[in-house]
PDB file as gemmi writes it, atoms N, CA and C in Angstrom:
CRYST1    1.000    1.000    1.000  90.00  90.00  90.00 P 1                      
ATOM      1  N   MET A   1     -10.277  19.585-111.010  1.00  0.00           N  
ATOM      2  CA  MET A   1     -10.117  19.132-109.736  1.00  0.00           C  
ATOM      3  C   MET A   1      -8.549  19.688-109.508  1.00  0.00           C  
ATOM      4  N   ARG A   2      -7.939  19.479-110.718  1.00  0.00           N  
ATOM      5  CA  ARG A   2      -6.430  20.164-110.891  1.00  0.00           C  
ATOM      6  C   ARG A   2      -6.140  21.640-110.286  1.00  0.00           C  
ATOM      7  N   LYS A   3      -7.437  22.189-110.594  1.00  0.00           N  
ATOM      8  CA  LYS A   3      -7.065  24.141-110.620  1.00  0.00           C  
ATOM      9  C   LYS A   3      -7.461  24.319-108.910  1.00  0.00           C  
ATOM     10  N   PHE A   4      -8.216  23.200-108.583  1.00  0.00           N  
ATOM     11  CA  PHE A   4      -8.808  23.112-106.926  1.00  0.00           C  
ATOM     12  C   PHE A   4      -7.948  22.949-105.816  1.00  0.00           C  
ATOM     13  N   ILE A   5      -6.836  21.839-106.308  1.00  0.00           N  
ATOM     14  CA  ILE A   5      -5.718  21.318-105.693  1.00  0.00           C  
ATOM     15  C   ILE A   5      -4.812  22.314-105.571  1.00  0.00           C  
ATOM     16  N   ASN A   6      -4.271  22.868-107.172  1.00  0.00           N  
ATOM     17  CA  ASN A   6      -2.876  24.094-107.096  1.00  0.00           C  
ATOM     18  C   ASN A   6      -3.798  25.346-106.240  1.00  0.00           C  
ATOM     19  N   TYR A   7      -4.603  25.508-106.035  1.00  0.00           N  
ATOM     20  CA  TYR A   7      -5.238  26.484-105.516  1.00  0.00           C  
ATOM     21  C   TYR A   7      -4.918  26.217-103.967  1.00  0.00           C  
ATOM     22  N   LEU A   8      -5.288  25.339-103.474  1.00  0.00           N  
ATOM     23  CA  LEU A   8      -5.237  24.840-101.780  1.00  0.00           C  
ATOM     24  C   LEU A   8      -3.492  24.604-101.311  1.00  0.00           C  
ATOM     25  N   LYS A   9      -2.537  24.450-102.535  1.00  0.00           N  
ATOM     26  CA  LYS A   9      -1.556  24.661-102.439  1.00  0.00           C  
ATOM     27  C   LYS A   9      -0.709  25.813-102.434  1.00  0.00           C  
ATOM     28  N   GLU A  10      -1.135  26.862-103.519  1.00  0.00           N  
ATOM     29  CA  GLU A  10      -0.839  28.157-103.259  1.00  0.00           C  
ATOM     30  C   GLU A  10      -1.435  28.932-101.895  1.00  0.00           C  
ATOM     31  N   SER A  11      -2.480  28.452-101.702  1.00  0.00           N  
ATOM     32  CA  SER A  11      -2.748  29.292-100.404  1.00  0.00           C  
ATOM     33  C   SER A  11      -2.069  28.840 -99.526  1.00  0.00           C  
ATOM     34  N   TYR A  12      -1.877  27.737 -99.157  1.00  0.00           N  
ATOM     35  CA  TYR A  12      -0.926  27.061 -98.061  1.00  0.00           C  
ATOM     36  C   TYR A  12       0.514  27.667 -98.125  1.00  0.00           C  
ATOM     37  N   THR A  13       1.311  27.769 -99.258  1.00  0.00           N  
ATOM     38  CA  THR A  13       2.614  28.781 -99.349  1.00  0.00           C  
ATOM     39  C   THR A  13       2.667  29.797 -98.801  1.00  0.00           C  
ATOM     40  N   GLU A  14       1.165  30.631 -99.415  1.00  0.00           N  
ATOM     41  CA  GLU A  14       1.192  32.110 -99.250  1.00  0.00           C  
ATOM     42  C   GLU A  14       0.847  32.289 -97.381  1.00  0.00           C  
ATOM     43  N   LEU A  15      -0.002  31.505 -96.809  1.00  0.00           N  
ATOM     44  CA  LEU A  15      -0.270  32.020 -95.441  1.00  0.00           C  
ATOM     45  C   LEU A  15       1.157  31.157 -94.552  1.00  0.00           C  
ATOM     46  N   THR A  16       1.781  30.443 -95.469  1.00  0.00           N  
ATOM     47  CA  THR A  16       2.968  30.443 -94.380  1.00  0.00           C  
ATOM     48  C   THR A  16       4.018  30.886 -94.873  1.00  0.00           C  
ATOM     49  N   LYS A  17       4.634  31.376 -96.076  1.00  0.00           N  
ATOM     50  CA  LYS A  17       5.597  31.880 -96.144  1.00  0.00           C  
ATOM     51  C   LYS A  17       5.743  33.591 -96.484  1.00  0.00           C  
ATOM     52  N   LYS A  18       4.908  33.911 -96.751  1.00  0.00           N  
ATOM     53  CA  LYS A  18       4.555  35.404 -97.443  1.00  0.00           C  
ATOM     54  C   LYS A  18       3.831  36.162 -96.547  1.00  0.00           C  
ATOM     55  N   VAL A  19       2.815  35.782 -95.460  1.00  0.00           N  
ATOM     56  CA  VAL A  19       1.958  36.333 -94.602  1.00  0.00           C  
ATOM     57  C   VAL A  19       3.028  37.035 -93.447  1.00  0.00           C  
ATOM     58  N   ALA A  20       2.710  38.187 -92.692  1.00  0.00           N  
ATOM     59  CA  ALA A  20       3.502  38.386 -91.962  1.00  0.00           C  
ATOM     60  C   ALA A  20       2.435  38.503 -90.824  1.00  0.00           C  
ATOM     61  N   TRP A  21       2.677  37.486 -89.842  1.00  0.00           N  
ATOM     62  CA  TRP A  21       1.745  37.017 -88.902  1.00  0.00           C  
ATOM     63  C   TRP A  21       2.049  38.414 -87.789  1.00  0.00           C  
ATOM     64  N   PRO A  22       1.441  38.854 -86.725  1.00  0.00           N  
ATOM     65  CA  PRO A  22       1.767  39.669 -85.827  1.00  0.00           C  
ATOM     66  C   PRO A  22       2.155  38.550 -84.561  1.00  0.00           C  
ATOM     67  N   SER A  23       2.846  39.396 -83.897  1.00  0.00           N  
ATOM     68  CA  SER A  23       3.515  38.889 -82.489  1.00  0.00           C  
ATOM     69  C   SER A  23       2.173  38.305 -81.501  1.00  0.00           C  
ATOM     70  N   TRP A  24       2.638  37.357 -80.685  1.00  0.00           N  
ATOM     71  CA  TRP A  24       1.640  37.341 -79.609  1.00  0.00           C  
ATOM     72  C   TRP A  24       1.361  38.381 -78.871  1.00  0.00           C  
ATOM     73  N   GLU A  25       2.123  39.078 -78.452  1.00  0.00           N  
ATOM     74  CA  GLU A  25       2.571  40.121 -77.687  1.00  0.00           C  
ATOM     75  C   GLU A  25       1.493  40.989 -78.505  1.00  0.00           C  
ATOM     76  N   LYS A  26       1.336  41.557 -79.730  1.00  0.00           N  
ATOM     77  CA  LYS A  26       0.907  42.406 -80.603  1.00  0.00           C  
ATOM     78  C   LYS A  26      -0.713  41.551 -80.671  1.00  0.00           C  
ATOM     79  N   LEU A  27      -0.577  40.559 -80.493  1.00  0.00           N  
ATOM     80  CA  LEU A  27      -2.036  39.960 -80.738  1.00  0.00           C  
ATOM     81  C   LEU A  27      -2.719  40.190 -79.432  1.00  0.00           C  
ATOM     82  N   GLN A  28      -2.474  39.958 -78.623  1.00  0.00           N  
ATOM     83  CA  GLN A  28      -2.662  39.804 -77.290  1.00  0.00           C  
ATOM     84  C   GLN A  28      -2.908  41.730 -76.576  1.00  0.00           C  
ATOM     85  N   SER A  29      -2.127  42.158 -77.272  1.00  0.00           N  
ATOM     86  CA  SER A  29      -2.871  43.454 -77.078  1.00  0.00           C  
ATOM     87  C   SER A  29      -3.941  44.395 -78.170  1.00  0.00           C  
ATOM     88  N   SER A  30      -4.020  43.896 -79.230  1.00  0.00           N  
ATOM     89  CA  SER A  30      -4.901  44.128 -80.238  1.00  0.00           C  
ATOM     90  C   SER A  30      -6.409  43.538 -79.517  1.00  0.00           C  
ATOM     91  N   ALA A  31      -6.154  42.061 -79.001  1.00  0.00           N  
ATOM     92  CA  ALA A  31      -7.711  41.515 -78.418  1.00  0.00           C  
ATOM     93  C   ALA A  31      -8.228  42.288 -77.217  1.00  0.00           C  
ATOM     94  N   LEU A  32      -7.166  42.724 -76.548  1.00  0.00           N  
ATOM     95  CA  LEU A  32      -7.505  43.346 -75.392  1.00  0.00           C  
ATOM     96  C   LEU A  32      -8.504  45.028 -75.590  1.00  0.00           C  
ATOM     97  N   LEU A  33      -7.861  45.426 -76.628  1.00  0.00           N  
ATOM     98  CA  LEU A  33      -8.036  46.536 -77.040  1.00  0.00           C  
ATOM     99  C   LEU A  33      -9.673  46.408 -77.530  1.00  0.00           C  
ATOM    100  N   VAL A  34      -9.935  45.664 -78.546  1.00  0.00           N  
ATOM    101  CA  VAL A  34     -11.030  45.096 -79.089  1.00  0.00           C  
ATOM    102  C   VAL A  34     -12.179  45.048 -77.651  1.00  0.00           C  
ATOM    103  N   MET A  35     -11.433  44.129 -76.857  1.00  0.00           N  
ATOM    104  CA  MET A  35     -12.843  43.864 -75.947  1.00  0.00           C  
ATOM    105  C   MET A  35     -13.121  44.942 -75.081  1.00  0.00           C  
ATOM    106  N   VAL A  36     -12.180  46.107 -74.394  1.00  0.00           N  
ATOM    107  CA  VAL A  36     -12.611  46.956 -74.074  1.00  0.00           C  
ATOM    108  C   VAL A  36     -13.211  47.933 -74.735  1.00  0.00           C  
ATOM    109  N   VAL A  37     -13.124  48.097 -76.024  1.00  0.00           N  
ATOM    110  CA  VAL A  37     -14.114  49.020 -76.791  1.00  0.00           C  
ATOM    111  C   VAL A  37     -15.330  48.281 -76.796  1.00  0.00           C  
ATOM    112  N   THR A  38     -15.437  47.086 -77.017  1.00  0.00           N  
ATOM    113  CA  THR A  38     -16.632  46.219 -76.705  1.00  0.00           C  
ATOM    114  C   THR A  38     -17.465  46.776 -75.851  1.00  0.00           C  
ATOM    115  N   VAL A  39     -16.829  46.971 -74.331  1.00  0.00           N  
ATOM    116  CA  VAL A  39     -17.625  47.157 -73.284  1.00  0.00           C  
ATOM    117  C   VAL A  39     -18.191  48.154 -73.140  1.00  0.00           C  
ATOM    118  N   LEU A  40     -17.176  49.123 -73.439  1.00  0.00           N  
ATOM    119  CA  LEU A  40     -17.709  50.671 -73.632  1.00  0.00           C  
ATOM    120  C   LEU A  40     -18.731  50.796 -74.649  1.00  0.00           C  
ATOM    121  N   LEU A  41     -18.745  50.328 -75.557  1.00  0.00           N  
ATOM    122  CA  LEU A  41     -20.020  50.439 -76.525  1.00  0.00           C  
ATOM    123  C   LEU A  41     -21.164  50.303 -76.080  1.00  0.00           C  
ATOM    124  N   ALA A  42     -20.792  49.119 -75.345  1.00  0.00           N  
ATOM    125  CA  ALA A  42     -22.035  48.088 -74.750  1.00  0.00           C  
ATOM    126  C   ALA A  42     -22.573  49.198 -73.654  1.00  0.00           C  
ATOM    127  N   VAL A  43     -22.042  49.756 -72.912  1.00  0.00           N  
ATOM    128  CA  VAL A  43     -22.267  50.407 -71.914  1.00  0.00           C  
ATOM    129  C   VAL A  43     -22.880  51.702 -72.006  1.00  0.00           C  
ATOM    130  N   VAL A  44     -22.372  52.822 -73.167  1.00  0.00           N  
ATOM    131  CA  VAL A  44     -22.498  53.375 -74.204  1.00  0.00           C  
ATOM    132  C   VAL A  44     -24.163  53.841 -74.636  1.00  0.00           C  
ATOM    133  N   LEU A  45     -24.304  51.926 -75.233  1.00  0.00           N  
ATOM    134  CA  LEU A  45     -25.765  52.141 -75.969  1.00  0.00           C  
ATOM    135  C   LEU A  45     -26.501  51.495 -74.872  1.00  0.00           C  
ATOM    136  N   PHE A  46     -26.352  51.009 -73.743  1.00  0.00           N  
ATOM    137  CA  PHE A  46     -27.099  50.850 -72.455  1.00  0.00           C  
ATOM    138  C   PHE A  46     -27.771  52.493 -71.999  1.00  0.00           C  
ATOM    139  N   ALA A  47     -27.013  53.163 -71.444  1.00  0.00           N  
ATOM    140  CA  ALA A  47     -26.746  53.868 -71.301  1.00  0.00           C  
ATOM    141  C   ALA A  47     -28.044  55.183 -72.088  1.00  0.00           C  
ATOM    142  N   ILE A  48     -27.508  55.339 -73.396  1.00  0.00           N  
ATOM    143  CA  ILE A  48     -28.856  55.704 -74.476  1.00  0.00           C  
ATOM    144  C   ILE A  48     -29.980  54.696 -74.689  1.00  0.00           C  
ATOM    145  N   ASP A  49     -30.186  53.849 -74.488  1.00  0.00           N  
ATOM    146  CA  ASP A  49     -31.349  53.217 -74.105  1.00  0.00           C  
ATOM    147  C   ASP A  49     -32.380  53.116 -73.021  1.00  0.00           C  
ATOM    148  N   PHE A  50     -31.501  53.236 -71.778  1.00  0.00           N  
ATOM    149  CA  PHE A  50     -32.014  53.778 -70.831  1.00  0.00           C  
ATOM    150  C   PHE A  50     -32.805  55.345 -70.996  1.00  0.00           C  
ATOM    151  N   VAL A  51     -32.279  55.765 -71.357  1.00  0.00           N  
ATOM    152  CA  VAL A  51     -32.230  57.262 -71.262  1.00  0.00           C  
ATOM    153  C   VAL A  51     -33.432  57.787 -72.496  1.00  0.00           C  
ATOM    154  N   PHE A  52     -33.593  56.717 -72.965  1.00  0.00           N  
ATOM    155  CA  PHE A  52     -34.299  57.091 -74.156  1.00  0.00           C  
ATOM    156  C   PHE A  52     -35.967  56.531 -73.655  1.00  0.00           C  
ATOM    157  N   GLU A  53     -35.860  55.153 -72.895  1.00  0.00           N  
ATOM    158  CA  GLU A  53     -36.680  54.554 -72.143  1.00  0.00           C  
ATOM    159  C   GLU A  53     -37.541  55.441 -71.518  1.00  0.00           C  
ATOM    160  N   GLN A  54     -36.722  56.125 -70.245  1.00  0.00           N  
ATOM    161  CA  GLN A  54     -37.318  56.898 -69.494  1.00  0.00           C  
ATOM    162  C   GLN A  54     -37.901  58.139 -69.773  1.00  0.00           C  
ATOM    163  N   LEU A  55     -37.458  58.658 -71.261  1.00  0.00           N  
ATOM    164  CA  LEU A  55     -37.812  60.003 -71.883  1.00  0.00           C  
ATOM    165  C   LEU A  55     -39.369  59.172 -72.585  1.00  0.00           C  
ATOM    166  N   MET A  56     -39.343  58.156 -73.077  1.00  0.00           N  
ATOM    167  CA  MET A  56     -40.962  57.746 -73.514  1.00  0.00           C  
ATOM    168  C   MET A  56     -41.850  57.390 -72.360  1.00  0.00           C  
ATOM    169  N   THR A  57     -41.254  57.229 -71.240  1.00  0.00           N  
ATOM    170  CA  THR A  57     -42.276  56.939 -70.134  1.00  0.00           C  
ATOM    171  C   THR A  57     -42.781  58.146 -69.419  1.00  0.00           C  
ATOM    172  N   LEU A  58     -41.770  59.309 -69.341  1.00  0.00           N  
ATOM    173  CA  LEU A  58     -42.267  60.327 -68.949  1.00  0.00           C  
ATOM    174  C   LEU A  58     -43.564  60.863 -70.037  1.00  0.00           C  
ATOM    175  N   ILE A  59     -42.981  60.806 -71.174  1.00  0.00           N  
ATOM    176  CA  ILE A  59     -44.156  61.063 -72.315  1.00  0.00           C  
ATOM    177  C   ILE A  59     -45.467  60.609 -72.417  1.00  0.00           C  
ATOM    178  N   TYR A  60     -45.091  59.280 -72.065  1.00  0.00           N  
ATOM    179  CA  TYR A  60     -46.364  58.589 -72.220  1.00  0.00           C  
ATOM    180  C   TYR A  60     -47.403  58.878 -71.396  1.00  0.00           C  
ATOM    181  N   THR A  61     -46.877  59.088 -69.770  1.00  0.00           N  
ATOM    182  CA  THR A  61     -47.667  59.494 -68.387  1.00  0.00           C  
ATOM    183  C   THR A  61     -48.278  60.394 -68.301  1.00  0.00           C  
ATOM    184  N   LEU A  62     -47.901  61.624 -69.401  1.00  0.00           N  
ATOM    185  CA  LEU A  62     -48.294  63.007 -69.374  1.00  0.00           C  
ATOM    186  C   LEU A  62     -49.880  62.500 -69.333  1.00  0.00           C  
TER     187      LEU A  62                                                      
END                                                                             
């Protein structure tokens, strides 16, 4: 049990004293970038899926 408590204390110290946390502005811009890339990727995947569906429909109706 002593090792676990020591681990928790060291983890807390590392997270509060040694980790360089990003600024609020940097965090917001990174989050915005992730959201934009996610939406763009969803649109691209939708387009690929739509084209493939149309192609398969065309092939199967021949």
